[in-house]
All heavy atoms as TSV, in Angstrom:
chain	resi	resn	atom	element	x	y	z
A	1	MET	N	N	-158.823	7.598	29.144
A	1	MET	CA	C	-157.866	8.370	28.398
A	1	MET	C	C	-157.579	7.722	27.050
A	1	MET	O	O	-157.403	8.428	26.076
A	1	MET	CB	C	-156.603	8.522	29.257
A	1	MET	CG	C	-155.575	9.458	28.720
A	1	MET	SD	S	-154.490	8.904	27.397
A	1	MET	CE	C	-153.863	7.409	28.029
A	2	MET	N	N	-157.566	6.408	26.987
A	2	MET	CA	C	-157.313	5.744	25.707
A	2	MET	C	C	-158.451	6.033	24.719
A	2	MET	O	O	-158.199	6.234	23.533
A	2	MET	CB	C	-157.136	4.241	25.899
A	2	MET	CG	C	-155.897	3.877	26.701
A	2	MET	SD	S	-154.364	4.464	25.978
A	2	MET	CE	C	-154.057	3.167	24.816
A	3	THR	N	N	-159.664	6.094	25.232
A	3	THR	CA	C	-160.803	6.421	24.385
A	3	THR	C	C	-160.642	7.816	23.799
A	3	THR	O	O	-160.924	8.039	22.616
A	3	THR	CB	C	-162.118	6.331	25.195
A	3	THR	OG1	O	-162.211	5.026	25.748
A	3	THR	CG2	C	-163.328	6.622	24.339
A	4	GLU	N	N	-160.168	8.747	24.609
A	4	GLU	CA	C	-159.941	10.114	24.141
A	4	GLU	C	C	-158.853	10.156	23.073
A	4	GLU	O	O	-158.940	10.913	22.105
A	4	GLU	CB	C	-159.567	11.044	25.301
A	4	GLU	CG	C	-160.717	11.339	26.232
A	4	GLU	CD	C	-160.842	10.317	27.359
A	4	GLU	OE1	O	-160.174	9.266	27.328
A	4	GLU	OE2	O	-161.642	10.563	28.278
A	5	PHE	N	N	-157.806	9.329	23.238
A	5	PHE	CA	C	-156.728	9.298	22.249
A	5	PHE	C	C	-157.248	8.762	20.916
A	5	PHE	O	O	-156.956	9.323	19.863
A	5	PHE	CB	C	-155.549	8.461	22.748
A	5	PHE	CG	C	-154.391	8.434	21.779
A	5	PHE	CD1	C	-153.698	9.591	21.469
A	5	PHE	CD2	C	-154.005	7.249	21.176
A	5	PHE	CE1	C	-152.636	9.576	20.574
A	5	PHE	CE2	C	-152.940	7.218	20.279
A	5	PHE	CZ	C	-152.260	8.388	19.981
A	6	VAL	N	N	-158.029	7.702	20.969
A	6	VAL	CA	C	-158.612	7.141	19.747
A	6	VAL	C	C	-159.510	8.182	19.078
A	6	VAL	O	O	-159.465	8.364	17.852
A	6	VAL	CB	C	-159.368	5.830	20.055
A	6	VAL	CG1	C	-160.175	5.374	18.856
A	6	VAL	CG2	C	-158.387	4.750	20.494
A	7	ALA	N	N	-160.308	8.885	19.865
A	7	ALA	CA	C	-161.179	9.932	19.312
A	7	ALA	C	C	-160.332	11.047	18.701
A	7	ALA	O	O	-160.683	11.585	17.642
A	7	ALA	CB	C	-162.097	10.484	20.394
A	8	PHE	N	N	-159.237	11.399	19.350
A	8	PHE	CA	C	-158.343	12.438	18.841
A	8	PHE	C	C	-157.784	12.039	17.474
A	8	PHE	O	O	-157.688	12.874	16.573
A	8	PHE	CB	C	-157.204	12.698	19.825
A	8	PHE	CG	C	-156.165	13.652	19.318
A	8	PHE	CD1	C	-156.383	15.020	19.350
A	8	PHE	CD2	C	-154.973	13.180	18.789
A	8	PHE	CE1	C	-155.431	15.903	18.865
A	8	PHE	CE2	C	-154.013	14.057	18.302
A	8	PHE	CZ	C	-154.247	15.422	18.335
A	9	LEU	N	N	-157.438	10.774	17.307
A	9	LEU	CA	C	-156.882	10.307	16.033
A	9	LEU	C	C	-157.928	10.318	14.922
A	9	LEU	O	O	-157.580	10.411	13.741
A	9	LEU	CB	C	-156.314	8.900	16.177
A	9	LEU	CG	C	-155.042	8.761	16.999
A	9	LEU	CD1	C	-154.668	7.284	17.128
A	9	LEU	CD2	C	-153.899	9.555	16.390
A	10	GLY	N	N	-159.197	10.251	15.305
A	10	GLY	CA	C	-160.263	10.275	14.308
A	10	GLY	C	C	-160.192	9.071	13.393
A	10	GLY	O	O	-159.935	7.953	13.839
A	11	HIS	N	N	-160.372	9.301	12.086
A	11	HIS	CA	C	-160.367	8.193	11.118
A	11	HIS	C	C	-159.030	7.452	11.087
A	11	HIS	O	O	-158.975	6.292	10.716
A	11	HIS	CB	C	-160.725	8.714	9.719
A	11	HIS	CG	C	-159.620	9.472	9.056
A	11	HIS	ND1	N	-159.346	10.786	9.352
A	11	HIS	CD2	C	-158.720	9.081	8.137
A	11	HIS	CE1	C	-158.303	11.179	8.636
A	11	HIS	NE2	N	-157.901	10.183	7.884
A	12	ARG	N	N	-157.961	8.122	11.509
A	12	ARG	CA	C	-156.628	7.501	11.500
A	12	ARG	C	C	-156.509	6.392	12.543
A	12	ARG	O	O	-155.602	5.576	12.481
A	12	ARG	CB	C	-155.557	8.564	11.727
A	12	ARG	CG	C	-155.491	9.541	10.559
A	12	ARG	CD	C	-154.343	10.536	10.651
A	12	ARG	NE	N	-153.093	9.857	10.814
A	12	ARG	CZ	C	-152.247	10.079	11.833
A	12	ARG	NH1	N	-152.538	10.967	12.760
A	12	ARG	NH2	N	-151.115	9.428	11.921
A	13	ALA	N	N	-157.438	6.348	13.495
A	13	ALA	CA	C	-157.400	5.308	14.528
A	13	ALA	C	C	-157.579	3.916	13.935
A	13	ALA	O	O	-157.163	2.929	14.544
A	13	ALA	CB	C	-158.464	5.572	15.584
A	14	SER	N	N	-158.163	3.837	12.765
A	14	SER	CA	C	-158.368	2.531	12.136
A	14	SER	C	C	-157.157	2.073	11.323
A	14	SER	O	O	-157.141	0.953	10.820
A	14	SER	CB	C	-159.608	2.563	11.247
A	14	SER	OG	O	-159.424	3.468	10.181
A	15	LEU	N	N	-156.138	2.917	11.216
A	15	LEU	CA	C	-154.925	2.556	10.486
A	15	LEU	C	C	-154.001	1.718	11.368
A	15	LEU	O	O	-154.205	1.593	12.575
A	15	LEU	CB	C	-154.199	3.826	10.022
A	15	LEU	CG	C	-154.981	4.755	9.094
A	15	LEU	CD1	C	-154.159	6.013	8.796
A	15	LEU	CD2	C	-155.370	4.044	7.812
A	16	ASN	N	N	-152.970	1.191	10.776
A	16	ASN	CA	C	-151.969	0.413	11.493
A	16	ASN	C	C	-151.339	1.258	12.600
A	16	ASN	O	O	-151.073	2.451	12.406
A	16	ASN	CB	C	-150.896	-0.059	10.500
A	16	ASN	CG	C	-149.931	-1.026	11.101
A	16	ASN	OD1	O	-149.236	-0.702	12.059
A	16	ASN	ND2	N	-149.863	-2.211	10.538
A	17	ILE	N	N	-151.082	0.636	13.733
A	17	ILE	CA	C	-150.494	1.349	14.883
A	17	ILE	C	C	-149.162	2.008	14.535
A	17	ILE	O	O	-148.788	3.020	15.117
A	17	ILE	CB	C	-150.355	0.399	16.090
A	17	ILE	CG1	C	-150.018	1.191	17.353
A	17	ILE	CG2	C	-149.342	-0.705	15.807
A	17	ILE	CD1	C	-150.047	0.363	18.621
A	18	ALA	N	N	-148.465	1.465	13.560
A	18	ALA	CA	C	-147.166	2.016	13.153
A	18	ALA	C	C	-147.292	3.403	12.517
A	18	ALA	O	O	-146.288	4.104	12.380
A	18	ALA	CB	C	-146.461	1.061	12.201
A	19	THR	N	N	-148.511	3.815	12.163
A	19	THR	CA	C	-148.682	5.134	11.561
A	19	THR	C	C	-148.748	6.253	12.597
A	19	THR	O	O	-148.692	7.425	12.238
A	19	THR	CB	C	-149.949	5.183	10.673
A	19	THR	OG1	O	-151.102	4.990	11.497
A	19	THR	CG2	C	-149.901	4.133	9.572
A	20	VAL	N	N	-148.858	5.899	13.867
A	20	VAL	CA	C	-148.894	6.912	14.925
A	20	VAL	C	C	-147.481	7.468	15.115
A	20	VAL	O	O	-146.514	6.718	15.247
A	20	VAL	CB	C	-149.427	6.333	16.248
A	20	VAL	CG1	C	-149.376	7.378	17.358
A	20	VAL	CG2	C	-150.842	5.820	16.071
A	21	THR	N	N	-147.377	8.794	15.118
A	21	THR	CA	C	-146.073	9.450	15.223
A	21	THR	C	C	-145.962	10.250	16.523
A	21	THR	O	O	-146.957	10.467	17.226
A	21	THR	CB	C	-145.876	10.421	14.041
A	21	THR	OG1	O	-146.824	11.494	14.174
A	21	THR	CG2	C	-146.050	9.722	12.704
A	22	SER	N	N	-144.756	10.709	16.786
A	22	SER	CA	C	-144.553	11.573	17.956
A	22	SER	C	C	-145.350	12.865	17.807
A	22	SER	O	O	-145.789	13.449	18.798
A	22	SER	CB	C	-143.064	11.856	18.175
A	22	SER	OG	O	-142.514	12.489	17.050
A	23	LYS	N	N	-145.580	13.303	16.572
A	23	LYS	CA	C	-146.405	14.498	16.331
A	23	LYS	C	C	-147.836	14.248	16.814
A	23	LYS	O	O	-148.463	15.144	17.372
A	23	LYS	CB	C	-146.388	14.850	14.848
A	23	LYS	CG	C	-147.137	16.105	14.512
A	23	LYS	CD	C	-147.023	16.436	13.031
A	23	LYS	CE	C	-147.857	17.656	12.707
A	23	LYS	NZ	N	-147.811	17.997	11.280
A	24	ASP	N	N	-148.338	13.033	16.607
A	24	ASP	CA	C	-149.678	12.684	17.091
A	24	ASP	C	C	-149.728	12.723	18.617
A	24	ASP	O	O	-150.683	13.233	19.206
A	24	ASP	CB	C	-150.089	11.286	16.619
A	24	ASP	CG	C	-150.243	11.188	15.121
A	24	ASP	OD1	O	-150.796	12.133	14.514
A	24	ASP	OD2	O	-149.808	10.171	14.555
A	25	ILE	N	N	-148.704	12.179	19.247
A	25	ILE	CA	C	-148.653	12.153	20.711
A	25	ILE	C	C	-148.593	13.580	21.250
A	25	ILE	O	O	-149.330	13.942	22.170
A	25	ILE	CB	C	-147.456	11.329	21.224
A	25	ILE	CG1	C	-147.470	9.906	20.657
A	25	ILE	CG2	C	-147.407	11.331	22.744
A	25	ILE	CD1	C	-148.675	9.082	21.016
A	26	ALA	N	N	-147.722	14.401	20.659
A	26	ALA	CA	C	-147.595	15.795	21.095
A	26	ALA	C	C	-148.900	16.551	20.849
A	26	ALA	O	O	-149.330	17.352	21.690
A	26	ALA	CB	C	-146.438	16.473	20.365
A	27	GLY	N	N	-149.549	16.299	19.723
A	27	GLY	CA	C	-150.820	16.958	19.426
A	27	GLY	C	C	-151.896	16.590	20.435
A	27	GLY	O	O	-152.664	17.448	20.882
A	28	PHE	N	N	-151.936	15.314	20.809
A	28	PHE	CA	C	-152.897	14.868	21.812
A	28	PHE	C	C	-152.610	15.528	23.155
A	28	PHE	O	O	-153.510	16.024	23.823
A	28	PHE	CB	C	-152.857	13.343	21.936
A	28	PHE	CG	C	-153.784	12.797	22.982
A	28	PHE	CD1	C	-155.153	12.900	22.830
A	28	PHE	CD2	C	-153.288	12.191	24.121
A	28	PHE	CE1	C	-156.031	12.395	23.798
A	28	PHE	CE2	C	-154.140	11.680	25.091
A	28	PHE	CZ	C	-155.520	11.785	24.929
A	29	ARG	N	N	-151.342	15.553	23.524
A	29	ARG	CA	C	-150.945	16.179	24.799
A	29	ARG	C	C	-151.337	17.656	24.791
A	29	ARG	O	O	-151.894	18.171	25.759
A	29	ARG	CB	C	-149.448	16.007	25.032
A	29	ARG	CG	C	-148.999	16.451	26.391
A	29	ARG	CD	C	-147.489	16.216	26.544
A	29	ARG	NE	N	-147.089	16.276	27.920
A	29	ARG	CZ	C	-147.002	17.392	28.636
A	29	ARG	NH1	N	-147.310	18.540	28.093
A	29	ARG	NH2	N	-146.623	17.356	29.896
A	30	ASN	N	N	-151.055	18.346	23.691
A	30	ASN	CA	C	-151.397	19.767	23.584
A	30	ASN	C	C	-152.906	19.977	23.624
A	30	ASN	O	O	-153.387	20.941	24.229
A	30	ASN	CB	C	-150.810	20.356	22.303
A	30	ASN	CG	C	-149.304	20.419	22.330
A	30	ASN	OD1	O	-148.679	20.347	23.387
A	30	ASN	ND2	N	-148.698	20.520	21.168
A	31	HIS	N	N	-153.640	19.086	22.978
A	31	HIS	CA	C	-155.103	19.167	23.005
A	31	HIS	C	C	-155.612	19.039	24.442
A	31	HIS	O	O	-156.453	19.819	24.888
A	31	HIS	CB	C	-155.709	18.071	22.123
A	31	HIS	CG	C	-157.172	17.876	22.325
A	31	HIS	ND1	N	-158.114	18.796	21.910
A	31	HIS	CD2	C	-157.863	16.877	22.925
A	31	HIS	CE1	C	-159.317	18.368	22.239
A	31	HIS	NE2	N	-159.195	17.201	22.860
A	32	ARG	N	N	-155.102	18.057	25.158
A	32	ARG	CA	C	-155.524	17.842	26.540
A	32	ARG	C	C	-155.113	19.031	27.417
A	32	ARG	O	O	-155.852	19.436	28.307
A	32	ARG	CB	C	-154.939	16.543	27.081
A	32	ARG	CG	C	-155.297	15.303	26.267
A	32	ARG	CD	C	-156.495	14.585	26.735
A	32	ARG	NE	N	-156.216	13.930	28.002
A	32	ARG	CZ	C	-157.166	13.443	28.779
A	32	ARG	NH1	N	-158.418	13.530	28.419
A	32	ARG	NH2	N	-156.862	12.850	29.912
A	33	GLU	N	N	-153.957	19.614	27.133
A	33	GLU	CA	C	-153.516	20.797	27.873
A	33	GLU	C	C	-154.475	21.961	27.641
A	33	GLU	O	O	-154.801	22.703	28.570
A	33	GLU	CB	C	-152.101	21.181	27.452
A	33	GLU	CG	C	-151.528	22.353	28.211
A	33	GLU	CD	C	-150.103	22.661	27.821
A	33	GLU	OE1	O	-149.742	22.503	26.637
A	33	GLU	OE2	O	-149.334	23.071	28.713
A	34	SER	N	N	-154.958	22.096	26.407
A	34	SER	CA	C	-155.889	23.190	26.080
A	34	SER	C	C	-157.215	23.034	26.812
A	34	SER	O	O	-157.964	24.004	26.953
A	34	SER	CB	C	-156.126	23.271	24.571
A	34	SER	OG	O	-156.969	22.227	24.126
A	35	LEU	N	N	-157.501	21.829	27.285
A	35	LEU	CA	C	-158.716	21.586	28.067
A	35	LEU	C	C	-158.536	21.959	29.536
A	35	LEU	O	O	-159.470	21.858	30.322
A	35	LEU	CB	C	-159.132	20.114	27.962
A	35	LEU	CG	C	-159.480	19.614	26.562
A	35	LEU	CD1	C	-159.760	18.108	26.592
A	35	LEU	CD2	C	-160.662	20.377	25.987
A	36	GLY	N	N	-157.310	22.364	29.885
A	36	GLY	CA	C	-157.041	22.806	31.245
A	36	GLY	C	C	-156.585	21.708	32.195
A	36	GLY	O	O	-156.607	21.909	33.413
A	37	LEU	N	N	-156.185	20.572	31.648
A	37	LEU	CA	C	-155.733	19.478	32.516
A	37	LEU	C	C	-154.370	19.792	33.129
A	37	LEU	O	O	-153.538	20.473	32.524
A	37	LEU	CB	C	-155.680	18.177	31.723
A	37	LEU	CG	C	-157.036	17.712	31.195
A	37	LEU	CD1	C	-156.875	16.517	30.283
A	37	LEU	CD2	C	-157.974	17.388	32.340
A	38	ALA	N	N	-154.154	19.288	34.311
A	38	ALA	CA	C	-152.921	19.546	35.058
A	38	ALA	C	C	-151.726	18.856	34.399
A	38	ALA	O	O	-151.878	17.803	33.768
A	38	ALA	CB	C	-153.066	19.033	36.490
A	39	PRO	N	N	-150.532	19.443	34.552
A	39	PRO	CA	C	-149.334	18.820	34.006
A	39	PRO	C	C	-149.151	17.369	34.452
A	39	PRO	O	O	-148.727	16.523	33.660
A	39	PRO	CB	C	-148.194	19.711	34.518
A	39	PRO	CG	C	-148.831	21.052	34.666
A	39	PRO	CD	C	-150.233	20.758	35.150
A	40	SER	N	N	-149.490	17.063	35.691
A	40	SER	CA	C	-149.336	15.680	36.153
A	40	SER	C	C	-150.277	14.741	35.389
A	40	SER	O	O	-149.914	13.591	35.107
A	40	SER	CB	C	-149.589	15.585	37.661
A	40	SER	OG	O	-150.909	16.013	37.969
A	41	THR	N	N	-151.454	15.209	35.036
A	41	THR	CA	C	-152.388	14.409	34.238
A	41	THR	C	C	-151.840	14.199	32.837
A	41	THR	O	O	-151.880	13.094	32.294
A	41	THR	CB	C	-153.768	15.083	34.172
A	41	THR	OG1	O	-154.276	15.221	35.499
A	41	THR	CG2	C	-154.743	14.287	33.316
A	42	LEU	N	N	-151.303	15.263	32.252
A	42	LEU	CA	C	-150.735	15.181	30.906
A	42	LEU	C	C	-149.562	14.208	30.876
A	42	LEU	O	O	-149.439	13.395	29.952
A	42	LEU	CB	C	-150.290	16.565	30.438
A	42	LEU	CG	C	-151.378	17.636	30.417
A	42	LEU	CD1	C	-150.781	18.988	30.086
A	42	LEU	CD2	C	-152.490	17.266	29.454
A	43	ASN	N	N	-148.711	14.282	31.896
A	43	ASN	CA	C	-147.575	13.369	31.974
A	43	ASN	C	C	-148.055	11.933	32.148
A	43	ASN	O	O	-147.500	11.003	31.548
A	43	ASN	CB	C	-146.636	13.763	33.118
A	43	ASN	CG	C	-145.943	15.080	32.861
A	43	ASN	OD1	O	-145.829	15.529	31.726
A	43	ASN	ND2	N	-145.495	15.723	33.915
A	44	GLY	N	N	-149.097	11.746	32.941
A	44	GLY	CA	C	-149.673	10.424	33.119
A	44	GLY	C	C	-150.242	9.879	31.815
A	44	GLY	O	O	-150.104	8.687	31.513
A	45	ASP	N	N	-150.877	10.755	31.042
A	45	ASP	CA	C	-151.397	10.352	29.735
A	45	ASP	C	C	-150.286	9.791	28.852
A	45	ASP	O	O	-150.424	8.730	28.247
A	45	ASP	CB	C	-152.040	11.544	29.002
A	45	ASP	CG	C	-153.346	12.005	29.601
A	45	ASP	OD1	O	-153.898	11.318	30.490
A	45	ASP	OD2	O	-153.823	13.079	29.165
A	46	VAL	N	N	-149.182	10.525	28.782
A	46	VAL	CA	C	-148.056	10.088	27.945
A	46	VAL	C	C	-147.460	8.791	28.488
A	46	VAL	O	O	-147.108	7.899	27.716
A	46	VAL	CB	C	-146.990	11.209	27.823
A	46	VAL	CG1	C	-145.753	10.699	27.083
A	46	VAL	CG2	C	-147.572	12.422	27.102
A	47	THR	N	N	-147.404	8.650	29.793
A	47	THR	CA	C	-146.885	7.425	30.398
A	47	THR	C	C	-147.752	6.225	30.030
A	47	THR	O	O	-147.240	5.154	29.680
A	47	THR	CB	C	-146.803	7.574	31.932
A	47	THR	OG1	O	-145.892	8.640	32.228
A	47	THR	CG2	C	-146.321	6.298	32.594
A	48	ILE	N	N	-149.062	6.396	30.089
A	48	ILE	CA	C	-149.984	5.315	29.736
A	48	ILE	C	C	-149.850	4.960	28.257
A	48	ILE	O	O	-149.767	3.775	27.890
A	48	ILE	CB	C	-151.433	5.698	30.083
A	48	ILE	CG1	C	-151.596	5.764	31.601
A	48	ILE	CG2	C	-152.427	4.722	29.460
A	48	ILE	CD1	C	-152.873	6.437	32.051
A	49	LEU	N	N	-149.823	5.973	27.405
A	49	LEU	CA	C	-149.651	5.709	25.972
A	49	LEU	C	C	-148.310	5.028	25.703
A	49	LEU	O	O	-148.229	4.092	24.899
A	49	LEU	CB	C	-149.751	7.014	25.177
A	49	LEU	CG	C	-151.139	7.630	25.065
A	49	LEU	CD1	C	-151.062	9.010	24.434
A	49	LEU	CD2	C	-152.062	6.722	24.273
A	50	SER	N	N	-147.282	5.485	26.387
A	50	SER	CA	C	-145.956	4.908	26.198
A	50	SER	C	C	-145.937	3.425	26.570
A	50	SER	O	O	-145.321	2.608	25.880
A	50	SER	CB	C	-144.916	5.674	27.020
A	50	SER	OG	O	-143.620	5.199	26.731
A	51	ALA	N	N	-146.623	3.067	27.634
A	51	ALA	CA	C	-146.697	1.658	28.041
A	51	ALA	C	C	-147.365	0.825	26.948
A	51	ALA	O	O	-146.906	-0.286	26.635
A	51	ALA	CB	C	-147.445	1.529	29.359
A	52	ALA	N	N	-148.428	1.351	26.367
A	52	ALA	CA	C	-149.119	0.634	25.299
A	52	ALA	C	C	-148.214	0.483	24.072
A	52	ALA	O	O	-148.134	-0.596	23.468
A	52	ALA	CB	C	-150.405	1.354	24.927
A	53	PHE	N	N	-147.511	1.556	23.727
A	53	PHE	CA	C	-146.618	1.483	22.576
A	53	PHE	C	C	-145.397	0.610	22.859
A	53	PHE	O	O	-144.885	-0.047	21.948
A	53	PHE	CB	C	-146.214	2.885	22.111
A	53	PHE	CG	C	-147.296	3.565	21.327
A	53	PHE	CD1	C	-148.061	4.558	21.897
A	53	PHE	CD2	C	-147.566	3.192	20.021
A	53	PHE	CE1	C	-149.075	5.179	21.186
A	53	PHE	CE2	C	-148.585	3.796	19.294
A	53	PHE	CZ	C	-149.336	4.791	19.873
A	54	ASN	N	N	-144.946	0.568	24.104
A	54	ASN	CA	C	-143.845	-0.342	24.451
A	54	ASN	C	C	-144.278	-1.795	24.275
A	54	ASN	O	O	-143.485	-2.637	23.832
A	54	ASN	CB	C	-143.353	-0.102	25.882
A	54	ASN	CG	C	-142.369	1.038	25.960
A	54	ASN	OD1	O	-141.676	1.349	24.991
A	54	ASN	ND2	N	-142.305	1.684	27.111
A	55	ALA	N	N	-145.522	-2.107	24.623
A	55	ALA	CA	C	-146.036	-3.462	24.408
A	55	ALA	C	C	-146.057	-3.782	22.912
A	55	ALA	O	O	-145.673	-4.882	22.503
A	55	ALA	CB	C	-147.428	-3.598	25.011
A	56	ALA	N	N	-146.499	-2.831	22.106
A	56	ALA	CA	C	-146.507	-3.029	20.652
A	56	ALA	C	C	-145.087	-3.193	20.115
A	56	ALA	O	O	-144.847	-3.996	19.204
A	56	ALA	CB	C	-147.199	-1.851	19.969
A	57	LEU	N	N	-144.145	-2.469	20.697
A	57	LEU	CA	C	-142.741	-2.573	20.301
A	57	LEU	C	C	-142.193	-3.969	20.613
A	57	LEU	O	O	-141.553	-4.597	19.764
A	57	LEU	CB	C	-141.932	-1.493	21.033
A	57	LEU	CG	C	-140.478	-1.305	20.687
A	57	LEU	CD1	C	-140.311	-0.843	19.250
A	57	LEU	CD2	C	-139.862	-0.279	21.628
A	58	ARG	N	N	-142.475	-4.458	21.804
A	58	ARG	CA	C	-142.021	-5.800	22.203
A	58	ARG	C	C	-142.616	-6.894	21.315
A	58	ARG	O	O	-142.000	-7.929	21.107
A	58	ARG	CB	C	-142.368	-6.071	23.661
A	58	ARG	CG	C	-141.487	-5.343	24.657
A	58	ARG	CD	C	-141.711	-5.833	26.076
A	58	ARG	NE	N	-143.079	-5.704	26.536
A	58	ARG	CZ	C	-143.624	-4.601	27.048
A	58	ARG	NH1	N	-142.881	-3.510	27.178
A	58	ARG	NH2	N	-144.873	-4.584	27.450
A	59	GLN	N	N	-143.804	-6.637	20.801
A	59	GLN	CA	C	-144.479	-7.619	19.951
A	59	GLN	C	C	-144.177	-7.412	18.463
A	59	GLN	O	O	-144.798	-8.023	17.596
A	59	GLN	CB	C	-145.988	-7.559	20.197
A	59	GLN	CG	C	-146.364	-7.945	21.603
A	59	GLN	CD	C	-147.824	-7.664	21.911
A	59	GLN	OE1	O	-148.642	-7.438	21.025
A	59	GLN	NE2	N	-148.158	-7.655	23.193
A	60	ASP	N	N	-143.220	-6.522	18.182
A	60	ASP	CA	C	-142.783	-6.233	16.807
A	60	ASP	C	C	-143.879	-5.656	15.906
A	60	ASP	O	O	-143.852	-5.834	14.700
A	60	ASP	CB	C	-142.173	-7.479	16.147
A	60	ASP	CG	C	-140.859	-7.878	16.778
A	60	ASP	OD1	O	-140.102	-6.977	17.187
A	60	ASP	OD2	O	-140.587	-9.096	16.867
A	61	HIS	N	N	-144.827	-4.940	16.505
A	61	HIS	CA	C	-145.854	-4.260	15.707
A	61	HIS	C	C	-145.359	-2.889	15.240
A	61	HIS	O	O	-145.871	-2.367	14.250
A	61	HIS	CB	C	-147.148	-4.088	16.499
A	61	HIS	CG	C	-147.810	-5.376	16.830
A	61	HIS	ND1	N	-148.311	-6.232	15.881
A	61	HIS	CD2	C	-148.049	-5.976	18.025
A	61	HIS	CE1	C	-148.833	-7.290	16.457
A	61	HIS	NE2	N	-148.688	-7.157	17.769
A	62	ILE	N	N	-144.413	-2.334	15.992
A	62	ILE	CA	C	-143.821	-1.039	15.645
A	62	ILE	C	C	-142.311	-1.133	15.840
A	62	ILE	O	O	-141.813	-2.027	16.530
A	62	ILE	CB	C	-144.401	0.121	16.491
A	62	ILE	CG1	C	-144.202	-0.130	17.994
A	62	ILE	CG2	C	-145.880	0.336	16.163
A	62	ILE	CD1	C	-144.655	1.023	18.883
A	63	ARG	N	N	-141.584	-0.195	15.249
A	63	ARG	CA	C	-140.126	-0.188	15.378
A	63	ARG	C	C	-139.623	0.834	16.390
A	63	ARG	O	O	-138.492	0.749	16.842
A	63	ARG	CB	C	-139.480	0.095	14.024
A	63	ARG	CG	C	-139.706	-1.018	13.045
A	63	ARG	CD	C	-139.078	-0.685	11.718
A	63	ARG	NE	N	-139.459	-1.698	10.749
A	63	ARG	CZ	C	-138.591	-2.318	9.985
A	63	ARG	NH1	N	-137.319	-2.012	10.054
A	63	ARG	NH2	N	-139.014	-3.213	9.138
A	64	VAL	N	N	-140.479	1.806	16.709
A	64	VAL	CA	C	-140.098	2.852	17.656
A	64	VAL	C	C	-141.340	3.288	18.429
A	64	VAL	O	O	-142.444	3.296	17.891
A	64	VAL	CB	C	-139.436	4.058	16.933
A	64	VAL	CG1	C	-140.393	4.740	15.995
A	64	VAL	CG2	C	-138.852	5.039	17.924
A	65	ASN	N	N	-141.142	3.616	19.700
A	65	ASN	CA	C	-142.226	4.130	20.529
A	65	ASN	C	C	-142.353	5.626	20.257
A	65	ASN	O	O	-141.438	6.385	20.566
A	65	ASN	CB	C	-141.921	3.870	22.007
A	65	ASN	CG	C	-143.000	4.363	22.933
A	65	ASN	OD1	O	-143.795	5.225	22.580
A	65	ASN	ND2	N	-143.026	3.830	24.137
A	66	PRO	N	N	-143.478	6.083	19.692
A	66	PRO	CA	C	-143.613	7.503	19.361
A	66	PRO	C	C	-143.656	8.409	20.593
A	66	PRO	O	O	-143.467	9.619	20.469
A	66	PRO	CB	C	-144.925	7.571	18.576
A	66	PRO	CG	C	-145.695	6.392	19.024
A	66	PRO	CD	C	-144.681	5.330	19.330
A	67	CYS	N	N	-143.865	7.842	21.755
A	67	CYS	CA	C	-143.885	8.643	22.986
A	67	CYS	C	C	-142.475	8.975	23.473
A	67	CYS	O	O	-142.305	9.889	24.275
A	67	CYS	CB	C	-144.626	7.897	24.093
A	67	CYS	SG	S	-146.350	7.579	23.716
A	68	ALA	N	N	-141.499	8.255	23.001
A	68	ALA	CA	C	-140.128	8.410	23.496
A	68	ALA	C	C	-139.571	9.812	23.253
A	68	ALA	O	O	-138.710	10.267	23.992
A	68	ALA	CB	C	-139.218	7.365	22.871
A	69	GLN	N	N	-140.070	10.497	22.254
A	69	GLN	CA	C	-139.561	11.822	21.922
A	69	GLN	C	C	-140.306	12.955	22.602
A	69	GLN	O	O	-139.953	14.115	22.445
A	69	GLN	CB	C	-139.607	12.039	20.408
A	69	GLN	CG	C	-138.717	11.074	19.660
A	69	GLN	CD	C	-138.833	11.253	18.160
A	69	GLN	OE1	O	-139.836	11.745	17.664
A	69	GLN	NE2	N	-137.806	10.854	17.452
A	70	ILE	N	N	-141.322	12.620	23.388
A	70	ILE	CA	C	-142.142	13.639	24.038
A	70	ILE	C	C	-141.548	13.945	25.410
A	70	ILE	O	O	-141.386	13.070	26.233
A	70	ILE	CB	C	-143.601	13.168	24.199
A	70	ILE	CG1	C	-144.186	12.739	22.855
A	70	ILE	CG2	C	-144.459	14.238	24.865
A	70	ILE	CD1	C	-144.171	13.798	21.782
A	71	GLU	N	N	-141.244	15.204	25.608
A	71	GLU	CA	C	-140.715	15.630	26.900
A	71	GLU	C	C	-141.854	15.840	27.872
A	71	GLU	O	O	-142.881	16.408	27.513
A	71	GLU	CB	C	-139.925	16.928	26.770
A	71	GLU	CG	C	-138.625	16.770	26.017
A	71	GLU	CD	C	-137.821	18.049	26.040
A	71	GLU	OE1	O	-137.851	18.759	27.069
A	71	GLU	OE2	O	-137.160	18.333	25.039
A	72	GLU	N	N	-141.658	15.380	29.079
A	72	GLU	CA	C	-142.662	15.610	30.107
A	72	GLU	C	C	-142.521	17.012	30.665
A	72	GLU	O	O	-141.421	17.547	30.764
A	72	GLU	CB	C	-142.509	14.602	31.247
A	72	GLU	CG	C	-142.909	13.211	30.845
A	72	GLU	CD	C	-142.929	12.262	32.042
A	72	GLU	OE1	O	-142.561	12.699	33.137
A	72	GLU	OE2	O	-143.309	11.112	31.830
A	73	ASP	N	N	-143.632	17.593	31.011
A	73	ASP	CA	C	-143.662	18.889	31.679
A	73	ASP	C	C	-143.373	18.642	33.139
A	73	ASP	O	O	-144.120	17.974	33.835
A	73	ASP	CB	C	-145.038	19.528	31.499
A	73	ASP	CG	C	-145.144	20.916	32.075
A	73	ASP	OD1	O	-144.206	21.342	32.793
A	73	ASP	OD2	O	-146.153	21.574	31.831
A	74	ARG	N	N	-142.291	19.148	33.633
A	74	ARG	CA	C	-141.847	18.876	35.001
A	74	ARG	C	C	-142.384	19.873	36.010
A	74	ARG	O	O	-141.965	19.887	37.150
A	74	ARG	CB	C	-140.315	18.884	35.063
A	74	ARG	CG	C	-139.663	17.889	34.140
A	74	ARG	CD	C	-139.661	16.542	34.747
A	74	ARG	NE	N	-138.971	15.620	33.863
A	74	ARG	CZ	C	-139.069	14.331	33.934
A	74	ARG	NH1	N	-139.819	13.787	34.841
A	74	ARG	NH2	N	-138.434	13.546	33.100
A	75	THR	N	N	-143.349	20.708	35.596
A	75	THR	CA	C	-143.869	21.711	36.528
A	75	THR	C	C	-144.951	21.162	37.408
A	75	THR	O	O	-145.530	20.166	37.164
A	75	THR	CB	C	-144.422	22.943	35.773
A	75	THR	OG1	O	-145.453	22.534	34.892
A	75	THR	CG2	C	-143.324	23.646	35.040
């Protein structure tokens, strides 16, 4: 899934991690949804990304976790 996220970001994947926004996370989630993935998979994707961004937050690479603003689909 991380490989897919990097591919989704395209050339922006080579930029500083702080440039990733909640819009990017939502766009990735929506892209994966358009592929027909189950809500539980989509929620898992955001959880995995959030863990990675939380690690970056703890290490002072970013000031905010961009996943924090993404609502999970509870269906």
